[in-house]
PAKOLZA-209144 format. One record per residue: residue number from 1; residue in one letter; chain; x, y, z of N, C-alpha, C in turn. Coordinates in Angstrom, 3 decimals. Layout:
REM PAKOLZA-209144
{NUM A A {X Y Z} {X Y Z} {X Y Z}}
...
REM end
This chain:
REM PAKOLZA-209144
{1 M A {0.839 -1.199 0.000} {0.000 0.000 0.000} {0.873 1.247 0.000}}
{2 K A {0.510 2.222 -0.812} {1.288 3.455 -0.918} {0.937 4.405 0.208}}
{3 A A {1.930 5.055 0.758} {1.701 6.019 1.834} {0.935 7.214 1.317}}
{4 E A {0.148 7.814 2.192} {-0.612 8.985 1.798} {0.300 10.196 1.627}}
{5 V A {-0.123 11.096 0.756} {0.611 12.333 0.544} {0.426 13.233 1.750}}
{6 P A {1.464 13.910 2.238} {1.315 14.807 3.384} {0.298 15.889 3.114}}
{7 S A {-0.343 16.318 4.150} {-1.360 17.358 4.008} {-0.748 18.663 3.556}}
{8 A A {-1.506 19.401 2.748} {-1.084 20.725 2.305} {-1.831 21.755 3.125}}
{9 P A {-1.223 22.932 3.330} {-1.889 23.977 4.096} {-3.258 24.294 3.512}}
{10 G A {-4.273 24.355 4.383} {-5.593 24.745 3.924} {-6.418 23.596 3.378}}
{11 D A {-5.857 22.395 3.255} {-6.622 21.269 2.725} {-6.066 19.981 3.302}}
{12 S A {-6.369 19.724 4.567} {-5.855 18.545 5.255} {-6.887 17.430 5.311}}
{13 S A {-8.008 17.611 4.618} {-9.054 16.601 4.644} {-8.605 15.347 3.909}}
{14 A A {-9.308 14.249 4.181} {-9.006 13.000 3.484} {-9.236 13.162 1.990}}
{15 A A {-10.280 13.889 1.606} {-10.553 14.113 0.191} {-9.424 14.915 -0.458}}
{16 G A {-8.892 15.879 0.285} {-7.781 16.662 -0.239} {-6.540 15.821 -0.437}}
{17 R A {-6.267 14.948 0.523} {-5.109 14.066 0.405} {-5.281 13.091 -0.755}}
{18 A A {-6.503 12.572 -0.894} {-6.779 11.648 -1.988} {-6.607 12.340 -3.337}}
{19 Y A {-7.107 13.559 -3.421} {-6.990 14.319 -4.670} {-5.536 14.530 -5.048}}
{20 R A {-4.711 14.982 -4.102} {-3.307 15.249 -4.423} {-2.567 13.976 -4.823}}
{21 N A {-2.851 12.893 -4.109} {-2.184 11.634 -4.407} {-2.547 11.137 -5.804}}
{22 L A {-3.847 11.147 -6.118} {-4.296 10.632 -7.413} {-3.880 11.552 -8.557}}
{23 R A {-3.947 12.851 -8.334} {-3.508 13.779 -9.374} {-2.033 13.560 -9.688}}
{24 D A {-1.199 13.462 -8.663} {0.231 13.257 -8.899} {0.494 11.923 -9.586}}
{25 A A {-0.269 10.895 -9.226} {-0.094 9.590 -9.858} {-0.419 9.656 -11.340}}
{26 I A {-1.423 10.452 -11.703} {-1.771 10.619 -13.113} {-0.692 11.422 -13.833}}
{27 L A {-0.296 12.558 -13.231} {0.681 13.428 -13.884} {2.019 12.736 -14.071}}
{28 E A {2.406 11.902 -13.114} {3.723 11.288 -13.155} {3.728 9.915 -13.824}}
{29 G A {2.573 9.524 -14.383} {2.544 8.315 -15.190} {2.301 7.016 -14.467}}
{30 E A {1.978 7.049 -13.172} {1.668 5.802 -12.466} {0.368 5.204 -12.982}}
{31 F A {-0.563 6.063 -13.379} {-1.790 5.625 -14.026} {-1.705 6.045 -15.490}}
{32 A A {-1.869 5.111 -16.381} {-1.733 5.395 -17.808} {-3.033 5.928 -18.398}}
{33 A A {-2.908 6.703 -19.451} {-4.083 7.161 -20.187} {-4.844 5.940 -20.683}}
{34 G A {-6.171 5.959 -20.471} {-6.992 4.829 -20.871} {-7.202 3.804 -19.785}}
{35 E A {-6.522 3.951 -18.640} {-6.672 3.008 -17.527} {-7.941 3.322 -16.736}}
{36 M A {-8.670 2.281 -16.372} {-9.885 2.456 -15.576} {-9.548 2.275 -14.099}}
{37 L A {-9.900 3.264 -13.286} {-9.611 3.240 -11.858} {-10.892 2.954 -11.078}}
{38 G A {-10.829 1.988 -10.165} {-11.983 1.658 -9.343} {-11.870 2.283 -7.970}}
{39 E A {-12.996 2.696 -7.419} {-12.987 3.347 -6.106} {-12.413 2.437 -5.027}}
{40 S A {-12.786 1.174 -5.039} {-12.344 0.256 -3.992} {-10.824 0.091 -4.012}}
{41 G A {-10.266 -0.094 -5.209} {-8.823 -0.260 -5.325} {-8.072 0.992 -4.901}}
{42 L A {-8.611 2.150 -5.266} {-7.965 3.408 -4.886} {-8.050 3.633 -3.383}}
{43 A A {-9.194 3.278 -2.791} {-9.355 3.437 -1.350} {-8.347 2.557 -0.606}}
{44 E A {-8.157 1.339 -1.100} {-7.178 0.451 -0.473} {-5.772 0.999 -0.639}}
{45 R A {-5.466 1.507 -1.816} {-4.144 2.086 -2.098} {-3.823 3.220 -1.134}}
{46 L A {-4.842 4.054 -0.859} {-4.636 5.248 -0.044} {-4.880 5.011 1.446}}
{47 G A {-5.438 3.867 1.786} {-5.697 3.584 3.189} {-6.803 4.436 3.773}}
{48 M A {-7.872 4.623 2.994} {-9.001 5.430 3.463} {-10.287 4.857 2.896}}
{49 S A {-11.410 5.420 3.293} {-12.701 4.941 2.811} {-12.941 5.412 1.379}}
{50 R A {-14.000 4.907 0.775} {-14.315 5.261 -0.616} {-14.884 6.675 -0.738}}
{51 T A {-15.450 7.220 0.356} {-16.093 8.541 0.252} {-15.120 9.644 -0.157}}
{52 P A {-13.958 9.808 0.490} {-13.029 10.845 0.033} {-12.440 10.549 -1.337}}
{53 V A {-12.296 9.277 -1.676} {-11.806 8.916 -3.009} {-12.810 9.370 -4.065}}
{54 R A {-14.081 9.144 -3.785} {-15.128 9.554 -4.726} {-15.098 11.073 -4.928}}
{55 A A {-14.934 11.804 -3.829} {-14.867 13.265 -3.928} {-13.651 13.703 -4.736}}
{56 A A {-12.531 13.013 -4.541} {-11.314 13.346 -5.278} {-11.498 13.101 -6.774}}
{57 L A {-12.168 12.014 -7.131} {-12.393 11.704 -8.540} {-13.307 12.740 -9.202}}
{58 V A {-14.294 13.215 -8.445} {-15.169 14.263 -8.981} {-14.357 15.516 -9.293}}
{59 R A {-13.457 15.857 -8.393} {-12.604 17.033 -8.609} {-11.685 16.830 -9.815}}
{60 L A {-11.146 15.640 -9.954} {-10.264 15.353 -11.089} {-11.047 15.360 -12.407}}
{61 Q A {-12.315 14.962 -12.343} {-13.141 15.023 -13.553} {-13.396 16.473 -13.946}}
{62 E A {-13.608 17.324 -12.954} {-13.808 18.747 -13.245} {-12.587 19.344 -13.943}}
{63 E A {-11.405 18.817 -13.610} {-10.164 19.288 -14.227} {-9.818 18.513 -15.493}}
{64 Q A {-10.720 17.584 -15.875} {-10.606 16.811 -17.114} {-9.472 15.788 -17.113}}
{65 W A {-9.021 15.388 -15.919} {-8.003 14.343 -15.855} {-8.619 12.954 -15.917}}
{66 V A {-9.876 12.820 -15.518} {-10.565 11.536 -15.604} {-11.986 11.770 -16.102}}
{67 T A {-12.607 10.674 -16.566} {-14.026 10.678 -16.896} {-14.678 9.580 -16.072}}
{68 I A {-15.659 9.931 -15.261} {-16.307 8.978 -14.361} {-17.450 8.271 -15.083}}
{69 Y A {-17.447 6.934 -14.979} {-18.515 6.113 -15.508} {-19.182 5.415 -14.323}}
{70 P A {-20.416 5.792 -13.991} {-21.093 5.216 -12.825} {-21.052 3.687 -12.815}}
{71 K A {-20.732 3.124 -11.647} {-20.673 1.689 -11.391} {-19.512 1.001 -12.120}}
{72 R A {-18.716 1.761 -12.861} {-17.585 1.161 -13.560} {-16.249 1.684 -13.040}}
{73 G A {-16.176 2.997 -12.804} {-14.939 3.587 -12.335} {-14.639 4.887 -13.048}}
{74 A A {-13.388 5.290 -13.002} {-12.966 6.545 -13.622} {-11.886 6.237 -14.654}}
{75 L A {-12.111 6.670 -15.881} {-11.165 6.450 -16.961} {-10.156 7.594 -16.990}}
{76 V A {-8.870 7.266 -16.985} {-7.825 8.287 -17.013} {-7.733 8.862 -18.420}}
{77 N A {-7.814 10.173 -18.522} {-7.733 10.843 -19.817} {-6.282 11.162 -20.176}}
{78 G A {-5.993 11.174 -21.449} {-4.673 11.602 -21.915} {-4.763 12.971 -22.559}}
{79 L A {-3.733 13.361 -23.267} {-3.725 14.613 -24.029} {-3.584 14.267 -25.502}}
{80 S A {-4.413 14.870 -26.317} {-4.323 14.661 -27.758} {-3.257 15.592 -28.340}}
{81 E A {-2.904 15.369 -29.587} {-1.929 16.245 -30.230} {-2.445 17.682 -30.271}}
{82 R A {-3.737 17.835 -30.491} {-4.307 19.182 -30.496} {-4.197 19.827 -29.123}}
{83 D A {-4.430 19.040 -28.058} {-4.281 19.565 -26.695} {-2.875 20.123 -26.494}}
{84 I A {-1.883 19.353 -26.937} {-0.488 19.756 -26.754} {-0.182 21.024 -27.539}}
{85 E A {-0.709 21.103 -28.752} {-0.498 22.308 -29.564} {-1.115 23.528 -28.887}}
{86 E A {-2.310 23.357 -28.341} {-2.993 24.491 -27.718} {-2.300 24.916 -26.425}}
{87 I A {-1.750 23.955 -25.696} {-0.994 24.293 -24.492} {0.241 25.106 -24.860}}
{88 A A {0.947 24.672 -25.913} {2.138 25.403 -26.362} {1.763 26.819 -26.807}}
{89 D A {0.650 26.955 -27.528} {0.213 28.277 -27.985} {-0.119 29.175 -26.797}}
{90 A A {-0.839 28.622 -25.831} {-1.237 29.412 -24.660} {-0.015 29.852 -23.869}}
{91 R A {0.939 28.947 -23.702} {2.152 29.301 -22.963} {2.936 30.395 -23.688}}
{92 Y A {2.996 30.295 -24.994} {3.718 31.319 -25.765} {3.069 32.690 -25.574}}
{93 V A {1.764 32.728 -25.695} {1.054 33.999 -25.547} {1.286 34.589 -24.157}}
{94 L A {1.158 33.760 -23.119} {1.304 34.244 -21.747} {2.728 34.716 -21.458}}
{95 E A {3.718 33.889 -21.784} {5.097 34.221 -21.418} {5.643 35.374 -22.251}}
{96 A A {5.354 35.377 -23.545} {5.834 36.471 -24.390} {5.166 37.788 -24.005}}
{97 A A {3.859 37.741 -23.748} {3.138 38.961 -23.366} {3.630 39.479 -22.018}}
{98 A A {3.897 38.577 -21.094} {4.362 38.986 -19.767} {5.707 39.691 -19.852}}
{99 V A {6.633 39.132 -20.611} {7.952 39.749 -20.751} {7.839 41.101 -21.453}}
{100 Q A {6.943 41.192 -22.418} {6.749 42.457 -23.126} {6.288 43.552 -22.170}}
{101 R A {5.531 43.177 -21.144} {4.987 44.141 -20.189} {5.928 44.416 -19.016}}
{102 A A {6.958 43.625 -18.867} {7.879 43.788 -17.740} {8.743 45.035 -17.917}}
{103 T A {8.995 45.733 -16.827} {9.860 46.904 -16.868} {11.322 46.461 -16.828}}
{104 P A {12.247 47.313 -17.261} {13.673 46.966 -17.168} {14.090 46.591 -15.751}}
{105 G A {13.507 47.263 -14.752} {13.839 46.947 -13.375} {13.400 45.545 -12.983}}
{106 M A {12.226 45.128 -13.450} {11.738 43.781 -13.169} {12.641 42.738 -13.812}}
{107 I A {13.061 43.008 -15.043} {13.940 42.076 -15.753} {15.280 41.962 -15.031}}
{108 E A {15.797 43.083 -14.571} {17.081 43.080 -13.869} {17.009 42.221 -12.602}}
{109 K A {15.896 42.314 -11.885} {15.730 41.506 -10.677} {15.535 40.032 -11.015}}
{110 L A {14.967 39.777 -12.186} {14.652 38.408 -12.584} {15.888 37.620 -13.018}}
{111 L A {16.844 38.287 -13.639} {17.985 37.592 -14.241} {18.767 36.707 -13.261}}
{112 P A {19.108 37.177 -12.060} {19.837 36.293 -11.132} {19.044 35.045 -10.757}}
{113 R A {17.741 35.174 -10.639} {16.901 34.024 -10.312} {16.890 33.015 -11.450}}
{114 L A {16.856 33.526 -12.680} {16.891 32.638 -13.840} {18.229 31.902 -13.921}}
{115 E A {19.305 32.620 -13.645} {20.633 31.996 -13.670} {20.727 30.891 -12.614}}
{116 E A {20.206 31.165 -11.434} {20.225 30.170 -10.364} {19.409 28.938 -10.756}}
{117 S A {18.270 29.186 -11.381} {17.433 28.080 -11.820} {18.144 27.238 -12.874}}
{118 L A {18.857 27.892 -13.770} {19.566 27.158 -14.823} {20.619 26.226 -14.231}}
{119 V A {21.306 26.690 -13.194} {22.285 25.842 -12.505} {21.579 24.643 -11.873}}
{120 D A {20.441 24.889 -11.236} {19.688 23.805 -10.609} {19.203 22.795 -11.658}}
{121 Q A {18.777 23.307 -12.815} {18.340 22.412 -13.887} {19.473 21.513 -14.351}}
{122 A A {20.643 22.117 -14.544} {21.801 21.348 -14.995} {22.175 20.277 -13.979}}
{123 D A {22.136 20.625 -12.696} {22.454 19.658 -11.643} {21.460 18.502 -11.653}}
{124 A A {20.171 18.828 -11.799} {19.142 17.788 -11.798} {19.306 16.850 -12.987}}
{125 L A {19.590 17.407 -14.148} {19.769 16.583 -15.343} {21.015 15.715 -15.237}}
{126 A A {22.083 16.288 -14.689} {23.328 15.527 -14.528} {23.117 14.342 -13.581}}
{127 A A {22.241 14.539 -12.593} {21.965 13.476 -11.626} {20.879 12.518 -12.111}}
{128 G A {20.288 12.821 -13.272} {19.208 11.989 -13.775} {17.943 12.095 -12.950}}
{129 D A {17.774 13.214 -12.225} {16.621 13.418 -11.340} {15.509 14.114 -12.124}}
{130 L A {14.660 13.312 -12.740} {13.621 13.833 -13.630} {12.643 14.728 -12.889}}
{131 R A {12.184 14.274 -11.718} {11.191 15.060 -10.975} {11.745 16.434 -10.593}}
{132 R A {12.974 16.464 -10.127} {13.578 17.744 -9.742} {13.726 18.660 -10.951}}
{133 F A {14.133 18.091 -12.087} {14.280 18.918 -13.280} {12.945 19.509 -13.706}}
{134 I A {11.904 18.692 -13.676} {10.586 19.173 -14.085} {10.118 20.300 -13.163}}
{135 D A {10.356 20.165 -11.866} {10.013 21.243 -10.934} {10.809 22.508 -11.263}}
{136 C A {12.092 22.336 -11.564} {12.953 23.490 -11.862} {12.526 24.198 -13.141}}
{137 T A {12.287 23.429 -14.194} {11.966 24.066 -15.480} {10.569 24.688 -15.466}}
{138 T A {9.653 24.075 -14.702} {8.323 24.672 -14.568} {8.423 26.018 -13.849}}
{139 G A {9.231 26.067 -12.797} {9.442 27.322 -12.084} {10.169 28.351 -12.934}}
{140 F A {11.111 27.881 -13.745} {11.866 28.764 -14.636} {10.927 29.515 -15.573}}
{141 H A {10.022 28.808 -16.201} {9.104 29.450 -17.145} {8.072 30.320 -16.425}}
{142 R A {7.702 29.943 -15.205} {6.741 30.771 -14.482} {7.338 32.140 -14.159}}
{143 M A {8.663 32.206 -13.991} {9.306 33.482 -13.681} {9.063 34.520 -14.773}}
{144 F A {8.976 34.088 -16.015} {8.720 35.036 -17.100} {7.362 35.702 -16.912}}
{145 V A {6.382 34.917 -16.477} {5.041 35.464 -16.262} {5.028 36.353 -15.024}}
{146 E A {5.761 35.955 -13.988} {5.843 36.763 -12.770} {6.413 38.150 -13.061}}
{147 A A {7.321 38.227 -14.040} {7.984 39.505 -14.336} {7.007 40.583 -14.770}}
{148 S A {5.839 40.181 -15.252} {4.846 41.166 -15.686} {4.204 41.880 -14.509}}
{149 G A {4.209 41.218 -13.340} {3.513 41.774 -12.183} {2.012 41.654 -12.290}}
{150 N A {1.529 40.927 -13.297} {0.098 40.780 -13.540} {-0.390 39.484 -12.887}}
{151 V A {-1.193 39.619 -11.849} {-1.657 38.460 -11.089} {-2.544 37.554 -11.939}}
{152 I A {-3.345 38.126 -12.813} {-4.247 37.325 -13.644} {-3.448 36.462 -14.610}}
{153 L A {-2.394 37.025 -15.204} {-1.542 36.225 -16.086} {-0.900 35.077 -15.316}}
{154 Q A {-0.495 35.342 -14.077} {0.107 34.295 -13.262} {-0.896 33.187 -12.962}}
{155 E A {-2.131 33.559 -12.675} {-3.165 32.561 -12.411} {-3.418 31.709 -13.649}}
{156 M A {-3.439 32.340 -14.809} {-3.652 31.598 -16.052} {-2.493 30.643 -16.315}}
{157 S A {-1.282 31.096 -16.033} {-0.112 30.241 -16.204} {-0.174 29.043 -15.266}}
{158 D A {-0.597 29.286 -14.031} {-0.670 28.200 -13.050} {-1.675 27.132 -13.464}}
{159 R A {-2.714 27.538 -14.161} {-3.709 26.557 -14.609} {-3.125 25.586 -15.642}}
{160 L A {-2.068 26.020 -16.315} {-1.430 25.158 -17.311} {-0.323 24.297 -16.709}}
{161 A A {0.049 24.573 -15.463} {1.229 23.931 -14.876} {1.102 22.414 -14.821}}
{162 D A {-0.072 21.891 -14.410} {-0.226 20.447 -14.310} {-0.146 19.782 -15.685}}
{163 R A {-0.703 20.422 -16.693} {-0.627 19.842 -18.031} {0.805 19.849 -18.555}}
{164 R A {1.532 20.879 -18.200} {2.949 20.900 -18.576} {3.712 19.788 -17.861}}
{165 R A {3.439 19.597 -16.588} {4.088 18.513 -15.849} {3.756 17.163 -16.483}}
{166 Y A {2.493 16.979 -16.837} {2.066 15.725 -17.454} {2.865 15.461 -18.725}}
{167 M A {2.980 16.472 -19.577} {3.723 16.339 -20.824} {5.182 15.982 -20.570}}
{168 L A {5.792 16.653 -19.606} {7.210 16.430 -19.336} {7.466 15.050 -18.738}}
{169 F A {6.606 14.621 -17.810} {6.796 13.285 -17.236} {6.629 12.200 -18.296}}
{170 R A {5.732 12.407 -19.259} {5.540 11.409 -20.298} {6.772 11.286 -21.193}}
{171 Q A {7.565 12.343 -21.288} {8.785 12.268 -22.096} {9.869 11.450 -21.396}}
{172 G A {9.798 11.373 -20.069} {10.690 10.519 -19.309} {12.162 10.737 -19.616}}
{173 E A {12.843 9.649 -19.931} {14.282 9.691 -20.166} {14.649 10.543 -21.364}}
{174 R A {13.679 10.799 -22.234} {13.946 11.655 -23.394} {14.393 13.043 -22.941}}
{175 L A {13.881 13.500 -21.814} {14.305 14.798 -21.277} {15.790 14.767 -20.903}}
{176 I A {16.206 13.668 -20.306} {17.615 13.534 -19.926} {18.485 13.498 -21.172}}
{177 E A {18.015 12.802 -22.203} {18.773 12.706 -23.445} {18.910 14.074 -24.128}}
{178 R A {17.908 14.932 -23.953} {17.899 16.247 -24.607} {18.476 17.340 -23.710}}
{179 R A {19.167 16.966 -22.644} {19.565 17.955 -21.641} {20.401 19.093 -22.217}}
{180 E A {21.370 18.795 -23.072} {22.215 19.855 -23.606} {21.400 20.822 -24.458}}
{181 E A {20.500 20.278 -25.245} {19.640 21.102 -26.094} {18.717 21.985 -25.263}}
{182 M A {18.103 21.404 -24.240} {17.166 22.161 -23.419} {17.865 23.257 -22.624}}
{183 L A {19.013 22.935 -22.056} {19.751 23.942 -21.301} {20.218 25.073 -22.209}}
{184 A A {20.625 24.730 -23.435} {21.060 25.759 -24.385} {19.900 26.684 -24.749}}
{185 E A {18.707 26.117 -24.902} {17.541 26.938 -25.229} {17.166 27.839 -24.054}}
{186 H A {17.265 27.326 -22.848} {16.992 28.158 -21.675} {18.042 29.267 -21.532}}
{187 R A {19.293 28.944 -21.832} {20.352 29.955 -21.804} {20.053 31.056 -22.826}}
{188 A A {19.583 30.665 -23.992} {19.276 31.650 -25.040} {18.150 32.585 -24.604}}
{189 L A {17.178 32.062 -23.856} {16.095 32.908 -23.353} {16.637 33.939 -22.361}}
{190 I A {17.525 33.506 -21.483} {18.132 34.426 -20.522} {18.948 35.490 -21.245}}
{191 D A {19.721 35.074 -22.228} {20.570 36.021 -22.959} {19.735 37.065 -23.693}}
{192 A A {18.600 36.658 -24.223} {17.722 37.609 -24.914} {17.179 38.647 -23.936}}
{193 L A {16.837 38.206 -22.727} {16.359 39.152 -21.719} {17.472 40.100 -21.295}}
{194 R A {18.677 39.563 -21.114} {19.799 40.399 -20.701} {20.090 41.466 -21.758}}
{195 A A {19.892 41.127 -23.012} {20.116 42.080 -24.105} {18.941 43.039 -24.277}}
{196 E A {17.885 42.843 -23.461} {16.671 43.668 -23.534} {16.058 43.620 -24.927}}
{197 D A {16.153 42.448 -25.551} {15.623 42.253 -26.897} {14.358 41.404 -26.791}}
{198 V A {13.225 42.080 -26.655} {11.947 41.390 -26.468} {11.578 40.563 -27.689}}
{199 A A {11.867 41.080 -28.887} {11.543 40.346 -30.115} {12.352 39.053 -30.202}}
{200 L A {13.624 39.126 -29.846} {14.469 37.935 -29.852} {13.985 36.933 -28.818}}
{201 F A {13.598 37.431 -27.651} {13.066 36.533 -26.627} {11.844 35.792 -27.158}}
{202 A A {10.927 36.516 -27.786} {9.695 35.899 -28.281} {9.997 34.834 -29.328}}
{203 E A {10.916 35.121 -30.241} {11.253 34.148 -31.273} {11.958 32.930 -30.686}}
{204 T A {12.847 33.165 -29.731} {13.547 32.055 -29.061} {12.563 31.194 -28.289}}
{205 L A {11.613 31.837 -27.634} {10.584 31.110 -26.891} {9.737 30.267 -27.839}}
{206 R A {9.366 30.836 -28.976} {8.544 30.100 -29.945} {9.267 28.820 -30.395}}
{207 T A {10.544 28.951 -30.703} {11.333 27.793 -31.133} {11.437 26.749 -30.023}}
{208 H A {11.684 27.223 -28.812} {11.823 26.326 -27.662} {10.536 25.548 -27.424}}
{209 L A {9.405 26.230 -27.443} {8.130 25.566 -27.207} {7.779 24.616 -28.344}}
{210 R A {8.165 24.964 -29.558} {7.925 24.063 -30.689} {8.717 22.769 -30.521}}
{211 D A {9.968 22.885 -30.077} {10.790 21.699 -29.839} {10.186 20.833 -28.736}}
{212 T A {9.711 21.494 -27.662} {9.097 20.762 -26.559} {7.824 20.077 -27.021}}
{213 H A {7.045 20.775 -27.850} {5.810 20.215 -28.396} {6.109 18.976 -29.228}}
{214 D A {7.101 19.066 -30.102} {7.434 17.935 -30.969} {7.858 16.714 -30.157}}
{215 A A {8.646 16.945 -29.095} {9.088 15.842 -28.247} {7.909 15.222 -27.501}}
{216 A A {6.970 16.071 -27.080} {5.803 15.564 -26.361} {4.920 14.728 -27.274}}
{217 V A {4.706 15.206 -28.489} {3.886 14.469 -29.446} {4.506 13.112 -29.737}}
{218 E A {5.812 13.080 -29.813} {6.531 11.847 -30.106} {6.337 10.796 -29.021}}
{219 R A {6.251 11.232 -27.765} {6.240 10.307 -26.634} {4.876 10.033 -26.028}}
{220 L A {3.923 10.924 -26.213} {2.646 10.762 -25.522} {1.773 9.683 -26.163}}
{221 T A {1.006 9.008 -25.302} {-0.021 8.081 -25.767} {-1.335 8.836 -25.796}}
{222 F A {-1.997 8.824 -26.921} {-3.192 9.623 -27.067} {-4.452 8.795 -26.800}}
{223 V A {-5.465 9.477 -26.282} {-6.770 8.872 -26.097} {-7.726 9.588 -27.039}}
{224 P A {-8.346 8.883 -27.982} {-9.229 9.552 -28.938} {-10.467 10.155 -28.266}}
REM end
């Protein structure tokens, strides 16, 4: 039996714990797209009753990670190629627009944080620590949106974070294999910001996201 996920601030209920555990299992590939999950099996896995599991599945259905079929279970949803394309488009719009709105002072404060993140990414990749790298690169890209100072843009970016994690975990070892390429692309984004060249940043970002999209399409299992 798998241990329960530690409680998060503000949501220590059994349903909250069940939700976090099941969501992470889906994002990190423990449950495959197309797999049918039963309440009883999940309750046993988590060491709790079926009631909080049921509530967690309802929440995951609202987020489109599963589709509930009464008396049968919950089917794990995947991402289609169109989903991946739309995620890449949305990320491009958010990150490019945020940087365009950032003041020179915001960019100056951001650069040391980006450099620190790049070092952390390199360390994680060198160690083959996929989870740590995914956390680092997700935070790296969120910094571009933070630079705008626009809370709504940040909220929109956060809504895409789980789908980005899902895509990256599905690439698995492919991320480790592409480490030099990915780090070089992240370095190019930092250099464009340092040069205060917003147009170059946008074009570099477009290329980077296209490469990430292509790798995701190559590795993901689609559910029609």
